[in-house]
C-alpha positions as CSV (number, residue, x, y, z in Angstrom):
1,M,-9.8,22.4,46.7
2,T,-8.8,25.8,45.5
3,L,-10.3,25.2,42.1
4,L,-13.7,25.5,43.6
5,A,-13.1,29.1,44.6
6,D,-13.2,29.9,40.8
7,F,-16.6,28.2,40.6
8,K,-18.4,30.5,43.1
9,D,-18.7,33.4,40.7
10,K,-19.6,31.2,37.6
11,Q,-22.8,30.2,36.0
12,I,-22.7,26.4,36.3
13,L,-24.9,24.1,34.3
14,V,-25.3,20.3,34.7
15,L,-26.5,18.7,31.5
16,G,-28.2,15.4,32.2
17,A,-29.9,14.2,35.3
18,G,-29.0,10.6,35.1
19,I,-26.5,8.7,37.3
20,T,-23.6,10.9,36.3
21,G,-25.5,14.1,36.4
22,M,-26.9,13.5,39.8
23,S,-23.4,12.8,41.1
24,C,-22.4,16.2,39.9
25,V,-25.5,17.7,41.6
26,R,-24.6,16.0,44.9
27,F,-21.0,17.3,44.6
28,L,-21.9,20.9,43.7
29,S,-24.6,21.0,46.5
30,A,-22.1,19.7,49.1
31,Q,-19.8,22.6,48.2
32,G,-22.7,25.1,48.7
33,L,-22.6,26.2,45.1
34,F,-25.5,27.6,43.1
35,F,-26.2,25.9,39.7
36,S,-28.7,24.8,37.1
37,V,-29.7,21.4,35.9
38,N,-31.1,20.7,32.4
39,D,-32.4,17.4,30.9
40,S,-34.2,17.0,27.7
41,R,-36.4,14.2,29.2
42,P,-39.7,15.2,30.8
43,Q,-39.0,12.7,33.6
44,P,-35.4,11.6,34.0
45,F,-35.8,10.4,37.6
46,S,-37.0,7.1,38.9
47,D,-40.7,6.6,39.6
48,D,-40.3,7.1,43.4
49,Y,-38.4,10.5,43.0
50,S,-40.2,13.7,42.0
51,E,-39.2,17.2,40.9
52,Q,-40.4,18.5,44.2
53,Q,-38.2,16.0,46.1
54,F,-35.3,17.2,44.0
55,S,-36.0,20.9,44.9
56,N,-36.3,20.0,48.6
57,E,-33.0,18.1,48.6
58,F,-31.1,20.5,46.4
59,P,-32.3,24.1,47.2
60,N,-29.3,25.6,45.5
61,A,-30.2,24.1,42.1
62,S,-32.7,25.2,39.5
63,L,-34.2,22.4,37.4
64,Q,-35.3,22.6,33.7
65,L,-36.7,19.4,32.1
66,G,-38.3,18.4,28.8
67,R,-35.9,20.1,26.3
68,W,-32.4,21.4,26.0
69,H,-32.7,25.0,27.4
70,G,-30.8,27.2,24.9
71,E,-30.6,30.3,27.3
72,L,-29.2,28.2,30.1
73,I,-26.6,26.7,27.8
74,A,-25.7,30.1,26.3
75,T,-25.1,31.8,29.6
76,A,-23.2,29.0,31.2
77,D,-19.5,29.5,32.1
78,I,-19.0,25.9,33.1
79,I,-21.0,22.9,31.7
80,L,-20.8,19.5,33.4
81,I,-22.0,17.2,30.7
82,S,-23.0,13.5,31.1
83,P,-21.1,11.1,28.8
84,G,-24.3,9.9,27.1
85,I,-25.1,13.4,25.9
86,D,-23.4,14.5,22.6
87,S,-22.4,18.2,22.9
88,A,-22.1,18.3,19.1
89,I,-25.8,18.0,18.5
90,N,-27.3,21.3,17.1
91,E,-29.7,21.9,20.1
92,I,-26.7,22.1,22.4
93,A,-23.7,23.1,20.2
94,Q,-25.2,26.3,18.7
95,H,-25.7,27.8,22.2
96,I,-22.3,27.0,23.8
97,S,-20.3,30.2,24.1
98,A,-16.6,30.3,23.0
99,D,-15.3,30.8,26.5
100,C,-17.5,28.2,28.2
101,H,-15.6,25.3,29.8
102,V,-17.3,22.0,28.9
103,M,-16.2,19.0,31.0
104,G,-17.3,15.7,32.3
105,D,-17.4,14.5,35.9
106,V,-14.1,12.6,35.5
107,E,-12.3,15.7,34.2
108,L,-13.6,17.7,37.2
109,F,-12.5,14.9,39.5
110,C,-9.0,14.9,38.0
111,L,-8.6,18.7,38.2
112,L,-9.6,18.5,41.9
113,N,-7.4,15.4,42.5
114,N,-4.4,17.0,40.9
115,A,-4.6,19.9,43.3
116,R,-4.6,17.7,46.4
117,I,-1.4,17.4,48.5
118,N,-1.7,13.6,48.2
119,P,-3.6,12.9,45.0
120,I,-5.4,9.6,44.7
121,K,-3.4,7.3,42.3
122,I,-5.1,6.3,39.1
123,L,-5.0,3.3,36.7
124,A,-7.2,3.9,33.6
125,V,-8.5,1.6,31.0
126,T,-10.4,2.0,27.7
127,G,-11.1,-0.2,24.7
128,S,-14.0,-1.5,22.6
129,N,-14.3,-4.8,24.5
130,G,-13.1,-6.2,27.8
131,K,-12.9,-3.0,29.8
132,S,-15.3,-4.0,32.6
133,T,-13.6,-7.4,32.9
134,V,-10.1,-5.9,33.2
135,V,-11.0,-3.2,35.7
136,S,-13.1,-5.6,37.8
137,L,-10.2,-8.1,37.8
138,L,-7.8,-5.3,38.9
139,A,-10.1,-4.4,41.8
140,H,-10.2,-8.1,42.8
141,L,-6.3,-8.2,42.7
142,A,-6.1,-5.0,44.7
143,D,-8.4,-6.4,47.4
144,S,-6.4,-9.6,47.5
145,L,-3.2,-7.6,48.0
146,G,-4.8,-5.5,50.8
147,I,-4.9,-2.4,48.7
148,I,-7.8,0.0,49.2
149,A,-9.1,0.5,45.6
150,Q,-12.3,1.8,44.1
151,L,-13.8,1.3,40.7
152,G,-15.1,4.4,38.8
153,G,-15.8,6.1,35.5
154,N,-18.0,3.8,33.4
155,I,-18.4,1.3,36.3
156,G,-18.9,1.4,40.0
157,Q,-19.5,4.5,42.0
158,P,-19.4,7.9,40.2
159,V,-16.0,9.4,40.9
160,L,-17.2,12.7,42.3
161,D,-19.0,10.8,45.1
162,I,-15.5,10.2,46.6
163,F,-15.1,13.9,47.3
164,T,-18.7,14.5,48.1
165,K,-18.6,11.9,50.9
166,E,-15.3,13.4,52.1
167,T,-16.9,16.8,52.3
168,T,-20.0,15.6,54.1
169,G,-18.1,13.3,56.4
170,E,-19.9,10.2,55.2
171,N,-16.7,8.5,54.2
172,T,-13.3,9.3,55.8
173,E,-11.5,6.4,54.0
174,I,-10.2,7.7,50.7
175,P,-9.1,4.9,48.3
176,T,-5.3,4.4,47.8
177,I,-6.0,3.8,44.1
178,L,-8.8,4.6,41.7
179,I,-9.3,2.1,38.8
180,L,-11.1,3.9,36.0
181,E,-13.0,2.3,33.1
182,L,-13.4,5.0,30.5
183,S,-15.6,5.0,27.5
184,S,-14.9,7.0,24.3
185,F,-17.7,9.4,25.4
186,Q,-15.9,10.1,28.7
187,L,-12.6,10.6,27.0
188,E,-14.1,13.3,24.7
189,T,-14.1,15.6,27.7
190,L,-11.0,14.4,29.6
191,T,-7.6,16.0,29.3
192,S,-6.3,16.5,32.8
193,M,-5.9,12.9,34.2
194,Q,-2.5,12.1,35.6
195,A,-2.5,8.4,35.9
196,I,0.2,5.9,36.8
197,A,-0.6,3.9,33.6
198,T,-3.3,4.0,30.9
199,S,-4.3,1.2,28.5
200,V,-6.2,0.9,25.2
201,L,-7.2,-2.8,25.3
202,N,-8.4,-3.0,21.7
203,V,-10.2,-0.9,19.0
204,S,-13.1,-2.2,16.8
205,D,-16.1,-0.5,15.2
206,D,-18.3,1.0,17.9
207,H,-20.3,4.2,18.4
208,L,-19.6,5.5,14.9
209,D,-23.0,7.1,14.9
210,R,-21.4,9.6,17.3
211,H,-17.7,9.5,16.3
212,Q,-18.4,9.4,12.5
213,N,-15.5,7.3,11.5
214,M,-12.8,4.9,12.8
215,A,-10.0,7.5,12.6
216,N,-11.9,9.8,15.0
217,Y,-12.9,6.9,17.3
218,Q,-9.3,5.6,17.4
219,G,-8.0,9.0,18.1
220,I,-10.4,9.5,21.0
221,K,-9.3,6.1,22.5
222,Q,-5.6,7.0,22.2
223,S,-6.1,10.3,23.9
224,I,-5.9,8.4,27.1
225,Y,-2.1,7.7,26.6
226,P,-0.7,11.2,27.2
227,Q,-2.7,11.3,30.4
228,G,-0.6,8.6,32.0
229,Q,3.1,8.1,32.8
230,L,3.1,4.6,31.2
231,A,1.2,3.4,28.1
232,I,0.1,-0.3,28.2
233,T,-0.6,-1.5,24.6
234,N,-1.9,-4.7,23.0
235,R,0.6,-6.2,20.5
236,D,-2.3,-8.0,18.8
237,D,-4.0,-4.8,17.8
238,N,-2.1,-2.1,15.9
239,A,-4.8,0.4,16.7
240,T,-3.6,0.5,20.3
241,K,-0.1,1.5,19.5
242,V,1.3,4.7,21.0
243,V,1.8,7.6,18.6
244,N,4.3,9.4,20.9
245,K,7.4,7.3,20.4
246,S,9.1,8.9,23.5
247,Q,6.4,7.6,25.9
248,P,7.4,4.5,28.0
249,V,5.4,1.5,26.9
250,L,4.6,-1.9,28.5
251,S,2.8,-4.4,26.2
252,F,0.9,-7.6,26.3
253,G,-0.1,-10.0,23.5
254,S,-0.9,-13.6,22.5
255,D,2.7,-14.2,21.3
256,V,5.8,-15.2,23.3
257,P,6.8,-12.1,25.2
258,A,10.1,-10.2,25.0
259,Q,12.0,-9.1,28.0
260,N,9.8,-7.2,30.5
261,Q,6.6,-7.8,28.5
262,F,3.6,-10.0,29.0
263,G,2.4,-12.7,26.7
264,I,1.5,-16.3,26.1
265,T,3.8,-19.4,25.9
266,W,2.8,-22.9,24.6
267,E,4.2,-26.2,25.9
268,N,2.8,-29.6,24.9
269,G,-0.3,-28.0,23.5
270,K,-1.0,-26.1,26.7
271,A,-1.0,-22.3,26.8
272,S,0.2,-20.2,29.8
273,L,0.3,-16.6,30.8
274,A,3.9,-15.4,30.9
275,F,6.2,-12.5,31.8
276,A,9.3,-12.5,29.7
277,A,10.7,-16.0,29.9
278,Q,8.8,-16.8,33.1
279,N,5.6,-19.0,32.8
280,L,3.1,-17.7,35.3
281,I,0.0,-19.9,35.2
282,A,-1.7,-22.2,32.7
283,L,-4.8,-20.9,31.0
284,D,-6.8,-24.1,31.8
285,E,-6.3,-23.3,35.5
286,L,-8.2,-20.0,35.2
287,P,-12.0,-19.6,35.1
288,L,-12.3,-17.2,32.1
289,A,-12.2,-19.0,28.8
290,G,-10.7,-17.9,25.5
291,M,-7.7,-16.1,24.2
292,H,-9.5,-12.7,24.4
293,N,-9.8,-13.3,28.2
294,A,-6.2,-14.4,28.3
295,L,-5.4,-11.0,27.0
296,N,-7.6,-9.5,29.7
297,Y,-5.7,-11.3,32.3
298,L,-2.4,-10.1,30.9
299,A,-3.7,-6.5,30.7
300,A,-4.7,-6.6,34.3
301,L,-1.3,-8.0,35.3
302,A,0.5,-5.3,33.3
303,L,-1.5,-2.6,35.0
304,G,-1.0,-4.0,38.4
305,Y,2.8,-4.4,37.7
306,S,2.9,-0.7,36.6
307,A,1.6,0.2,40.1
308,G,4.3,-1.9,41.8
309,W,2.1,-4.8,42.7
310,S,3.9,-8.2,43.0
311,I,3.4,-10.4,39.9
312,A,3.6,-13.6,42.0
313,E,0.9,-12.4,44.5
314,M,-1.3,-11.2,41.6
315,V,-1.0,-14.6,39.8
316,N,-1.9,-16.4,43.0
317,S,-5.2,-14.4,43.1
318,L,-6.2,-14.8,39.5
319,A,-8.1,-18.0,39.9
320,G,-10.3,-16.4,42.6
321,F,-11.9,-14.1,40.1
322,S,-14.9,-15.7,38.5
323,G,-15.4,-12.9,36.0
324,L,-18.4,-10.7,35.5
325,P,-21.8,-12.4,35.1
326,H,-22.6,-13.7,31.7
327,R,-19.3,-12.8,30.1
328,C,-17.6,-15.9,28.8
329,Q,-18.1,-17.8,32.1
330,K,-17.4,-21.5,32.3
331,I,-20.4,-23.4,33.6
332,V,-19.6,-26.4,35.9
333,S,-21.0,-29.6,34.4
334,N,-20.5,-33.4,34.7
335,D,-20.6,-34.4,31.0
336,G,-17.0,-33.5,30.0
337,I,-18.3,-30.7,27.7
338,T,-17.1,-27.1,28.2
339,W,-20.2,-24.9,28.5
340,I,-19.6,-21.2,28.2
341,N,-22.2,-18.5,29.1
342,D,-21.5,-15.3,27.1
343,S,-25.1,-13.9,27.2
344,K,-23.7,-10.4,27.6
345,A,-22.6,-10.6,23.9
346,T,-25.4,-8.5,22.7
347,N,-23.7,-7.3,19.5
348,V,-21.8,-8.9,16.6
349,G,-18.4,-7.6,17.7
350,A,-18.6,-9.2,21.1
351,T,-19.5,-12.6,19.6
352,I,-16.7,-12.4,17.1
353,A,-14.3,-11.7,20.0
354,A,-15.6,-14.7,21.9
355,I,-15.4,-17.1,18.8
356,N,-11.9,-16.0,17.9
357,G,-10.7,-16.0,21.5
358,L,-11.9,-19.5,22.1
359,A,-10.7,-20.8,18.7
360,Q,-7.1,-20.0,19.7
361,T,-7.4,-22.2,22.8
362,L,-9.0,-25.3,21.2
363,T,-6.7,-28.2,21.4
364,L,-6.4,-31.8,20.2
365,Q,-8.3,-34.4,22.2
366,N,-7.1,-38.0,21.3
367,G,-5.8,-36.7,18.0
368,V,-9.1,-34.8,17.1
369,K,-9.5,-31.0,17.5
370,Q,-12.2,-29.9,19.9
371,K,-15.4,-28.8,18.2
372,L,-16.9,-25.4,18.8
373,I,-20.7,-25.2,18.9
374,L,-22.3,-21.8,18.9
375,I,-25.8,-20.9,20.2
376,A,-26.8,-17.5,18.8
377,G,-29.8,-15.3,17.9
378,G,-32.3,-12.8,19.4
379,D,-33.1,-9.3,18.5
380,G,-30.3,-8.0,16.3
381,K,-31.5,-4.4,16.4
382,G,-31.0,-4.0,12.7
383,A,-27.3,-5.1,12.9
384,D,-25.3,-6.3,9.9
385,F,-24.5,-10.0,10.7
386,S,-22.1,-10.4,7.7
387,P,-18.9,-9.9,9.8
388,L,-19.8,-13.2,11.5
389,I,-19.3,-15.2,8.2
390,K,-15.5,-15.4,8.4
391,P,-15.2,-16.6,12.1
392,L,-18.2,-19.0,11.6
393,I,-16.5,-20.6,8.6
394,A,-13.1,-20.7,10.2
395,H,-13.9,-21.8,13.7
396,V,-17.5,-22.9,14.4
397,N,-18.5,-26.5,13.6
398,Q,-22.2,-26.1,14.3
399,V,-24.5,-23.2,14.8
400,I,-27.8,-23.4,16.7
401,T,-30.0,-20.4,16.2
402,L,-33.1,-19.0,17.9
403,G,-35.0,-15.8,18.4
404,K,-36.3,-13.0,16.3
405,D,-33.2,-12.8,14.0
406,G,-32.0,-16.3,14.4
407,D,-32.8,-17.1,10.8
408,K,-30.5,-14.2,9.6
409,I,-27.6,-15.8,11.4
410,A,-28.6,-19.3,10.2
411,K,-28.1,-18.1,6.6
412,L,-24.4,-17.4,7.3
413,S,-23.5,-21.1,7.9
414,S,-24.0,-24.4,6.2
415,S,-24.1,-26.3,9.5
416,V,-27.2,-25.0,11.3
417,N,-29.9,-26.3,13.7
418,K,-32.9,-23.9,14.2
419,V,-34.7,-24.1,17.5
420,T,-37.5,-22.2,19.2
421,S,-36.2,-22.2,22.8
422,L,-33.0,-21.9,24.7
423,F,-33.6,-25.2,26.5
424,T,-34.0,-27.0,23.2
425,A,-30.8,-25.3,22.0
426,V,-28.9,-26.8,25.0
427,Q,-30.4,-30.2,24.3
428,Q,-29.3,-30.0,20.7
429,A,-25.8,-28.9,21.6
430,Q,-25.3,-31.7,24.0
431,A,-26.5,-34.2,21.4
432,I,-23.9,-32.9,19.0
433,A,-21.0,-32.4,21.4
434,K,-18.6,-35.0,22.6
435,T,-16.3,-35.0,25.6
436,G,-13.8,-32.1,25.3
437,D,-15.9,-30.0,22.9
438,V,-17.0,-26.4,23.6
439,V,-20.6,-25.1,23.6
440,L,-20.7,-21.3,23.5
441,L,-23.8,-19.2,24.1
442,S,-22.9,-15.9,22.5
443,P,-26.0,-14.5,20.9
444,A,-24.7,-11.5,18.9
445,C,-28.2,-10.1,19.7
446,A,-30.2,-8.3,22.4
447,S,-32.4,-10.6,24.5
448,L,-35.7,-8.7,24.9
449,D,-37.5,-10.8,22.2
450,M,-37.5,-13.8,24.5
451,F,-36.1,-12.8,27.9
452,K,-36.3,-10.0,30.5
453,N,-32.6,-9.0,29.7
454,F,-29.3,-10.6,29.0
455,S,-28.9,-11.7,32.6
456,D,-32.2,-13.6,32.5
457,R,-31.0,-15.2,29.3
458,G,-27.8,-16.2,30.9
459,E,-29.5,-17.6,34.0
460,Q,-31.9,-19.6,31.9
461,F,-28.9,-21.0,30.0
462,I,-27.1,-22.0,33.2
463,A,-30.3,-23.7,34.5
464,A,-30.8,-25.6,31.2
465,V,-27.3,-26.8,31.2
466,A,-27.7,-28.1,34.8
467,K,-30.9,-29.9,33.9
468,V,-29.8,-31.4,30.7
469,T,-26.4,-32.6,32.0
470,E,-27.9,-34.0,35.2
471,A,-30.2,-36.1,33.1
472,S,-27.4,-37.5,30.9
């Protein structure tokens, strides 16, 4: 790694001592480099790890906690910054010198990877929603095809740990392909990735407190495209379109696909994933519900196809992926109702995506369209719930609300049941629903007003469905 020779005479600073920062610390230490670490928190480590343990484990590192250290920042030649830290805040930005190289862990990984004789191949995904589902599905498909893959970026193992373990001899099996989930924060410091393919799944309001406006946010998301040979775009979302018209593009969408594109076909009221004129698999044979998840399936297939993976083999493996916990997961029941656990929907945008996605897949049952019943509410964290009005009116037959801000959501619909517990919500939903109807838990709120976390909320929902349906 010839790049590291340039690091030896540089003042290196790691900003942030969280998961990403500590992966940088492990990497720099494994290379025998001297460096500093700065975190504004007085205690960034877990309770069972002390500053003294840090010093013993990493003798080449100096540690400064409790504030952003202006002198360290000002004298740094290289700053490795964690994605959760905004380098534009005054306490940091005013001290960074003009010739300082500020980068994230993924950028450093890519610079090192590009210099290898046999670089690790990369597939990279960003987007406002669905990133984790798509990259996890890709990893599942890779495993099914016998391909050695690793998740990294915003999910899985920090990418620099790959090279750290190679250096220390802890891991001699380097992945054939690295599947990166990239947030807008990570993309801010990433310019050197050379991926097989990159994709922006979708773009909606998010992180505008940091990015200021949608134009900036969209531009950051689209900065992933020049860092890949092939751009994979979403035909349903104009904000994912490629600016550079000369770049090769592969697309997916909910419409009937053109030649060599991925999309959806309909026959006798049944939707199927498709590639060009070829139907691949019916949506009702797959475990993830909703058109938004159909698009996630298509995105994963397009990314795998760009890497040369067999479409037929990938399709055969789709049904084996049950999805990430609490993200639009179907719950097995014996009452003929489709129960869906989307407890991970802790914000308004995620719930809108779930409602709109499911609405596009509702079909006629004995001449009557399936009803969609929504269970929502919790701690809204000051969110504006008004964007829910349109999808509630258009698609939701009944809303059942609970939690701290349940009443705020209740005001948005004329068909509302207010309850005080999740178990009662499930009972109410079953009383309203008939065979073929869909009940969706998608709270649009955080969970801490009533539950330990969103996982606890989802598990309690699953348990309540099991209890209520067994008794019916």
